[in-house]
LUMTORVO-841377 format. One record per residue (C-alpha): residue in three letters; x, z, y. Coordinates in steps of 0.2 Angstrom, whole numbers, padded with zeros to 4 digits, always signed. Each point is the difference from the previous one (the first is absolute). Last residue first. Layout:
N
ALAXZY
...
***
This chain:
550
GLU-0174-0007-0293
LEU+0005-0018+0005
ASP+0017+0000-0008
ILE+0011-0015+0003
ARG+0015-0004-0010
ASN+0000-0019+0005
PHE-0002-0005-0018
LEU-0013+0013-0004
LEU-0010-0004+0016
SER+0000-0019-0004
THR-0004+0003-0019
GLY-0018-0008+0001
THR+0005-0014-0012
LYS-0004-0014+0013
ARG+0008+0010+0014
ALA+0016+0003-0009
TYR+0001-0018-0005
GLU-0003-0004+0019
ALA+0015+0011+0005
ILE+0011-0008-0013
ALA-0005-0018+0006
LYS+0004+0006+0017
ASN+0018+0005-0004
HIS+0002-0017-0010
ASP-0007-0010+0015
THR+0012+0009+0011
LEU+0015-0006-0011
ALA-0007-0018-0003
ILE-0003-0002+0019
ILE+0018+0006+0004
GLU+0007-0013-0012
ASN-0012-0013+0006
ILE+0006+0003+0018
GLN+0018-0002-0006
ALA-0004-0016-0009
GLN-0009-0007+0015
ALA+0015+0003+0012
LEU+0011-0008-0012
ASP-0011-0015-0002
ARG-0001-0002+0018
GLN+0019+0001+0002
PHE+0002-0013-0015
GLN-0012-0012+0010
LEU+0010+0003+0016
VAL+0016-0004-0010
GLU-0007-0016-0007
PHE-0007-0006+0016
THR+0017+0003+0008
THR+0008-0012-0012
SER+0014+0002-0013
THR+0017-0008-0004
GLY+0007+0003+0018
SER+0012+0013-0004
ALA-0009+0013+0010
LEU-0016-0006-0008
ARG+0007+0002-0017
SER+0004+0018+0003
GLN-0017+0003+0007
ALA-0008-0008-0015
ALA+0011+0012-0011
GLN-0005+0016+0009
LEU-0018-0006-0001
THR+0001-0003-0019
ARG+0008+0017-0002
ALA-0014+0008+0010
VAL-0013-0009-0010
PHE+0007+0006-0017
VAL+0000+0018+0006
THR-0017+0000+0007
THR-0007-0009-0015
ALA+0008+0014-0012
ARG-0009+0013+0010
THR-0016-0010+0000
ALA+0000+0000-0019
GLU+0004+0018-0002
ILE-0013+0006+0012
ARG-0013-0013-0007
LYS+0003+0008-0017
ARG-0005+0017+0007
THR-0015-0008+0009
THR-0006-0007-0016
GLU+0001+0017-0010
ILE-0009+0009+0014
GLN-0013-0013+0002
GLY-0004+0000-0019
ALA-0003+0019+0001
ALA-0012-0003+0014
SER-0009-0014-0010
ASP-0002+0013-0015
ALA-0007+0014+0011
GLU-0012-0012+0008
LEU-0006-0007-0017
LEU-0002+0017-0008
ILE-0008+0008+0016
SER-0012-0015+0002
GLN-0006+0002-0018
GLU-0004+0018+0002
LEU-0008-0005+0017
ARG-0012-0013-0009
LYS-0004+0013-0013
LEU-0005+0013+0014
ASN-0010-0014+0009
VAL-0010-0003-0016
LEU-0004+0019-0001
ASP-0004+0000+0018
ARG-0013-0013-0002
ALA-0008+0009-0014
ILE+0000+0016+0010
GLU-0008-0010+0014
MET-0013-0007-0011
GLN-0005+0017-0007
ALA-0002+0008+0018
VAL-0010-0014+0006
GLN-0012+0001-0015
LEU-0002+0019+0003
ASP-0004-0003+0019
GLY-0013-0013-0005
LYS-0009+0010-0012
ALA+0000+0015+0012
THR-0008-0011+0014
ARG-0012-0009-0012
ASN-0009+0016-0006
PRO-0016-0009-0006
LEU-0008+0011+0006
PRO+0009+0015+0007
ILE-0001+0016-0010
SER-0007+0017+0004
PHE-0002+0017-0009
ILE+0000+0017+0009
ALA-0002+0016-0010
GLY-0007+0018+0002
ALA+0003+0018+0002
SER-0006+0013+0013
TRP+0004+0018+0004
ALA-0006+0015+0011
LEU+0003+0018-0004
ASN-0007+0015+0011
SER-0010+0008-0014
ASP+0013-0005-0013
GLY+0007+0017-0002
ASN-0006+0012+0014
LYS+0016-0003+0010
GLY+0010-0016+0002
ILE-0001-0001+0019
ARG-0008+0017+0005
GLN+0016+0006+0009
VAL+0000-0016+0011
SER-0017+0004+0007
THR+0005+0019+0001
GLU+0014-0005+0012
LEU-0009-0013+0010
SER-0015+0012+0004
ARG-0018-0001-0003
ASP+0001-0007-0018
ILE+0001-0015-0011
GLY+0013-0004-0013
ASN+0004-0017-0009
VAL+0007-0007-0016
GLY+0005-0017-0004
LEU+0002-0013-0014
SER+0000-0019+0001
ALA+0000-0014-0012
VAL+0001-0019-0001
LEU+0006-0010-0015
ASP+0004-0018+0004
LEU-0003-0016-0010
ARG+0005-0015+0010
PRO+0000-0016-0011
MET+0017-0006-0007
MET+0009-0016+0007
GLN+0010+0011+0013
ASN+0009+0007-0015
LYS+0007-0017-0005
ASN+0005-0002+0019
PHE+0010+0016+0000
ILE+0009-0005-0016
LEU+0004-0017+0007
VAL+0007+0007+0016
ILE+0012+0011-0010
ASN+0005-0016-0010
LYS+0004-0009+0016
ARG+0012+0014+0005
GLN+0009-0001-0016
LEU+0002-0019+0002
GLU+0006+0003+0018
LEU+0013+0012-0008
LEU+0006-0012-0012
ALA+0002-0014+0013
GLU+0009+0012+0011
ARG+0013+0004-0014
TYR+0002-0019-0002
ASP+0002-0002+0019
PRO+0013+0015+0001
ARG+0012-0007-0013
MET+0007+0015-0008
GLU-0007+0003-0018
PHE-0005-0018-0004
ALA+0017-0006+0008
ALA+0010+0013-0009
ALA-0005-0007-0017
PHE+0005-0018+0006
ASP+0016+0008+0006
LYS+0006+0006-0017
GLU-0004-0017-0009
LEU+0007-0009+0015
ASN+0017+0009+0002
PRO+0006-0010+0015
ARG+0019-0001+0002
PHE+0010+0006+0016
ALA+0018-0004-0001
LEU+0000-0011+0015
ALA-0008+0015+0010
THR+0005-0006+0018
PRO+0002+0013+0013
PRO-0006-0007+0017
PRO+0014-0005+0013
ALA-0002+0012+0015
VAL-0013-0003+0012
ARG+0000+0000+0019
VAL-0016+0001+0010
ARG-0001-0003+0018
PHE-0008+0011+0013
ALA-0012-0002+0015
LEU-0014-0010-0008
VAL-0008+0016-0009
ASP+0002+0010+0016
ALA-0018+0002+0005
VAL-0006+0000-0017
GLU+0012+0009-0012
ASP-0006+0005-0017
SER+0014-0008-0009
VAL+0005-0006-0018
LEU-0014-0013-0004
GLY-0003-0008+0017
LYS+0019+0001+0004
LEU+0003-0010-0016
THR-0012-0014+0005
ASN+0007+0000+0018
GLU+0018-0002-0007
ALA-0005-0014-0011
ASP-0008-0009+0015
LYS+0016+0003+0010
VAL+0012-0006-0013
ARG-0011-0016-0003
ARG+0001-0004+0018
GLU+0019+0001+0000
ALA+0000-0011-0016
VAL-0011-0013+0009
LEU+0012+0000+0015
VAL+0015-0002-0012
LYS-0009-0015-0008
GLU-0002-0008+0017
GLU+0019+0002+0003
ARG+0003-0008-0017
GLY-0010-0016+0005
ALA+0010-0001+0016
LEU+0017+0002-0009
ASP-0006-0014-0012
ALA-0003-0012+0014
GLN+0017+0004+0008
ALA+0009-0002-0016
GLN-0008-0017-0003
LEU+0004-0005+0018
VAL+0018+0004-0002
ASP+0001-0010-0017
LEU-0007-0015+0009
PRO+0014+0001+0013
ALA+0012-0006-0014
MET+0015+0010-0005
VAL+0019-0002+0001
GLY+0000-0005+0017
ILE+0009+0014+0009
GLU-0016+0005+0009
ALA-0011-0003-0015
ARG+0011+0013-0010
LYS-0002+0013+0013
ARG-0019-0003+0002
ASN-0001+0001-0019
ASP+0008+0017+0000
GLU-0012+0007+0013
LEU-0015-0007-0009
LEU+0007+0008-0016
GLN+0002+0017+0008
ALA-0018-0001+0007
ALA-0007-0005-0017
LEU+0010+0015-0008
SER-0006+0012+0014
ARG-0018-0006-0003
SER+0002+0004-0019
ARG+0007+0017+0004
THR-0016+0003+0011
GLU-0011-0007-0014
VAL+0008+0012-0012
GLU-0001+0015+0011
LEU-0018-0004+0004
ASN-0004-0001-0018
LYS+0008+0017-0003
LYS-0011+0007+0013
ALA-0015-0008-0007
LEU+0004+0005-0018
TYR+0003+0018+0005
LEU-0017+0000+0010
ASP-0008-0008-0016
ASN+0008+0014-0011
TYR-0007+0014+0011
ALA-0017-0009+0001
VAL-0001-0001-0019
VAL+0005+0018-0002
THR-0012+0006+0013
GLU-0014-0011-0008
THR+0003+0009-0016
VAL+0000+0017+0008
VAL-0016-0004+0009
ASP-0009-0006-0015
ILE+0005+0015-0011
VAL-0005+0012+0014
LYS-0017-0009+0002
GLN-0002+0000-0019
ARG+0003+0019-0001
LEU-0013+0002+0015
GLN-0013-0010-0010
TRP+0005+0011-0016
GLN-0005+0015+0010
SER-0015-0008+0007
ILE-0006-0003-0017
ALA+0002+0018-0005
ALA-0011+0005+0015
ASN-0013-0013-0004
THR-0001+0008-0018
ARG-0003+0017+0008
ALA-0013-0007+0011
ILE-0009-0009-0015
ARG+0001+0017-0009
ILE-0007+0010+0014
GLY-0015-0013+0002
SER-0003+0000-0018
LEU-0002+0019-0001
ASN-0019+0000+0000
VAL-0002-0014-0012
ASP+0013+0004-0014
THR-0003+0018+0004
GLY-0018+0000-0007
PHE-0018-0005+0005
ASN-0003-0012+0015
LYS-0014-0009-0011
LEU-0005+0009-0016
LEU-0003+0019+0001
PRO+0002+0003+0018
GLN+0000+0019+0005
VAL-0009+0005+0016
ILE+0001+0018+0004
ASN-0009+0012+0013
LEU+0006+0019+0002
GLY-0009+0014+0009
THR+0001+0014+0011
PHE-0015+0006+0011
SER-0003+0013+0014
THR-0017+0002+0008
TYR-0002+0012+0015
LYS-0017+0004+0007
THR-0002+0008+0017
ALA-0012+0015+0001
GLU-0016+0004+0009
LYS-0009-0017-0001
ARG-0010-0008+0014
SER+0016-0003+0011
ASP+0008-0010-0015
ALA+0018+0001-0006
ASP+0007-0010-0015
THR+0018+0000-0004
THR+0008-0011-0014
VAL+0016+0003-0008
SER+0008-0013-0011
THR+0013-0003-0015
GLY+0007-0015-0008
LEU+0008-0008-0015
ASP-0002-0018-0001
TYR+0007-0009-0015
THR+0003-0018-0005
MET+0006-0003-0018
GLY+0009-0016-0003
TRP+0014+0005-0013
PRO+0013+0003+0014
LEU-0012+0012+0009
ILE-0009-0004+0016
GLY-0003+0011+0016
THR-0010+0011+0010
ILE+0002+0017+0007
SER-0014+0007+0010
SER-0005+0011+0015
ASP-0017+0002+0008
THR-0006+0011+0014
GLU-0018-0001+0005
ALA-0008+0007+0016
GLY-0019+0003+0004
SER-0011+0004+0014
ASN-0018+0004+0003
TRP-0010+0002+0015
ALA-0019+0005+0004
TYR-0009-0002+0017
LEU-0016+0007+0007
GLU+0002+0018-0006
PRO-0017+0010+0002
LEU-0002+0012+0014
PRO+0000+0018-0005
GLU-0016+0007-0006
GLY-0014+0009+0010
PRO-0010-0015+0002
VAL+0005-0014-0012
PRO+0008-0015+0007
THR-0004-0017-0008
PRO+0014-0011-0006
GLU-0001-0018+0007
LEU-0008-0012-0010
LEU+0008-0015-0009
ASP-0015-0002-0012
SER+0012-0002-0016
THR+0011+0015+0005
LEU+0019-0001+0001
THR-0001-0009+0017
ARG-0008+0015+0007
LEU+0015+0011-0004
GLU+0010-0010+0013
GLN+0017-0005-0007
ASN+0019+0005+0001
ASN+0012-0008-0013
TYR+0018+0003-0003
ASP+0012-0009-0012
TYR+0018+0004-0005
THR+0012-0010-0011
TYR+0016+0004-0008
SER+0011-0011-0011
VAL+0016+0002-0011
SER+0007-0013-0012
LEU+0015+0001-0011
THR+0005-0016-0009
PRO+0009+0001-0017
ASP+0015-0012-0002
PHE-0003-0011-0015
LYS+0000-0017+0010
GLY+0016+0007+0009
SER+0010-0007-0015
GLU-0003-0018+0006
LYS+0007+0005+0018
LEU+0016+0007-0009
GLN+0002-0016-0009
LYS-0002-0010+0016
ALA+0014+0011+0008
LYS+0011-0004-0015
ALA-0003-0018+0002
ILE+0005+0001+0018
LYS+0015+0009-0004
PRO+0005-0013-0013
SER-0003-0014+0012
PHE+0009+0008+0015
GLU+0017-0005-0008
GLU-0005-0018+0000
MET+0002+0000+0019
LYS+0018+0008+0000
ILE+0005-0012-0014
GLN-0005-0015+0010
PHE+0008+0007+0016
ASN+0017+0001-0008
LEU+0010+0015+0006
ALA+0005+0012-0014
LEU-0001-0012-0016
ALA+0007-0014+0010
ARG+0014+0010+0007
ARG+0006+0005-0018
VAL-0002-0018-0006
ALA+0011-0006+0015
GLU+0013+0014-0003
HIS+0001-0005-0019
LEU+0003-0018+0005
ASN+0014+0004+0013
LEU-0005+0000+0018
ASP+0008+0001+0017
LEU-0013-0001+0014
SER+0007-0006+0016
LEU-0001+0003+0019
ASN+0011-0011+0010
ASP-0014-0006+0012
LYS-0005+0018+0003
GLU+0018+0006+0003
GLN+0002-0015+0012
LYS-0016+0005+0009
GLU+0006+0018+0001
ASN+0017-0005+0006
LYS-0007-0011+0014
ALA-0013+0014+0005
THR+0015+0012+0001
GLN+0010-0013+0010
CYS-0014-0003+0012
PHE-0002+0019+0002
SER+0018+0003+0003
SER+0001-0014+0013
ALA-0015+0007+0009
THR+0008+0018+0000
LEU+0017-0007+0006
ALA-0008-0010+0014
VAL-0010+0015+0006
LEU+0015+0012-0001
ALA+0010-0013+0010
LEU-0014-0001+0013
LEU-0001+0019+0002
CYS+0019+0001+0001
PHE+0001-0012+0014
LEU-0014+0008+0010
ALA+0009+0017-0002
PRO+0017-0008+0006
PHE-0009-0008+0015
VAL-0009+0016+0006
ARG+0015+0011+0000
PRO+0012-0005+0014
ALA-0013-0011+0009
LEU+0009-0015+0007
LEU-0009-0012-0012
ILE-0017+0008+0001
ARG+0001+0000+0019
ARG+0006-0017+0001
PHE-0014-0006-0012
PHE-0013+0007+0012
PRO+0009-0005+0016
THR+0000-0018-0006
GLN+0015-0010-0005
PRO-0007-0007-0016
LEU+0012+0004-0014
PRO+0013-0013-0007
LEU+0014+0012+0000
ALA+0017-0006+0005
LYS-0007-0006+0017
LYS-0001+0018+0006
GLU+0018+0001+0000
GLN+0007+0018+0005
VAL-0016+0009-0004
ALA-0003-0010-0016
ALA+0018+0004-0006
MET-0003+0018+0003
LYS-0016+0000-0010
ILE+0007-0009-0014
LYS+0015+0011-0001
ARG-0012+0015+0000
LEU-0010-0007-0014
TYR+0016-0002-0011
GLY+0005+0018+0004
ASN-0018+0006-0005
LEU+0001-0010-0016
LEU+0017+0007-0004
GLY-0006+0017+0002
MET-0015-0003-0011
***
């Protein structure tokens, strides 16, 4: 700070001695600022601070933008699968299905919850006494007696409470108690009536038994099991898609590298041809051929770059839950592991497929659910025959306490009961017949579908196993092709240098080498994808990737 003040003092002294040295307006205001011993250094420091702050802010924003642009996600295949399991939106959505199914199962269980009901009513009536006689005459006063009443009132209150519900074998019940109060101005005491009773209705044909009344709970339980297999299927699909997308991105990046090298080879050949043409050992046509081929390879590089970005986006959608910043980072993948020693065991994996393939397990559970519906519809074909019965005891007295105490006393003097039956049947009962036929046809259709699925599992697993064997052989063949084409290109380049070959021939061998290298990478990634697809077709994807959903 001392150096800065000293520098400012020198500037001020020079300005005082030679005003032209500073291009400031020579007004009294600026002259006073310039000549002031303290104002000018303070102003200069303030301007310097503002400039430094603005520069620091711009640099920070620039660094943040550069860091954002340089963000990258480095993945290996295991990490990609792990991120997909934790972050994939499809899996997150499907995880709600078992929870929803459990909630629906709880809802169906509520069918057997008892219901408590309590009610209270009160009524009051005040009426002229003359309206209670047939001639509607006013009461006649009697000499020497009190004046007769002209009005009469009565009131009543009723309190009811009950517990109602249904039992798993179909019986409905209503257990209740009530207290009724009756008061009248023409009566000396208030009457209290207490009652406790039970009403039941027991179906004997239609709606009888646990197979009918528990069908809703059993269907909900089956749907919950189906939702678990659907979640498992979604996880298998996402894991397989992640493996495929990972290999596709690796292929796209390697393809870009190959096309870039091929473009470099074409550019180098063009440069060499120009030099040869300049010294007269090569025709201009060879230069034009090299230029045309270089332009074509430039187009291939552009297409390869686009494929890399598209493959990146596909993988991002599987392994990331970012929304706002999903486009802000790049994905870098390590070479995927290649299991060349993997050999499918069809006999073992066929059995595993019938145990672990989610779509097959869903089909079995769906058949089970349809069978529950069939049993219910068979029961609905029966006529209704219900046993109806009620039993109750009451007590009547002048107080609530004694009224309650009289309930059940005096043997069966205060006992009330009833019994009976209800019979009904729709004619000709076409609704129930139609529902039964639909249930039977749906089961028959699902049995055919189950056989189709069994056949499809065997064929798909066999085809997937064949793809593994084919891709392994392709890897060996493409590797040999790459070696031979590279040697051929090297020989052609040597002949071109000696004048015994042509530019067209060298360009063709360069393209052949690029294609051979790409084919080798395609065979490698196809082999990895074939193994992932085989695991999906046999239902062993989770086992193969060591994934536990529990």
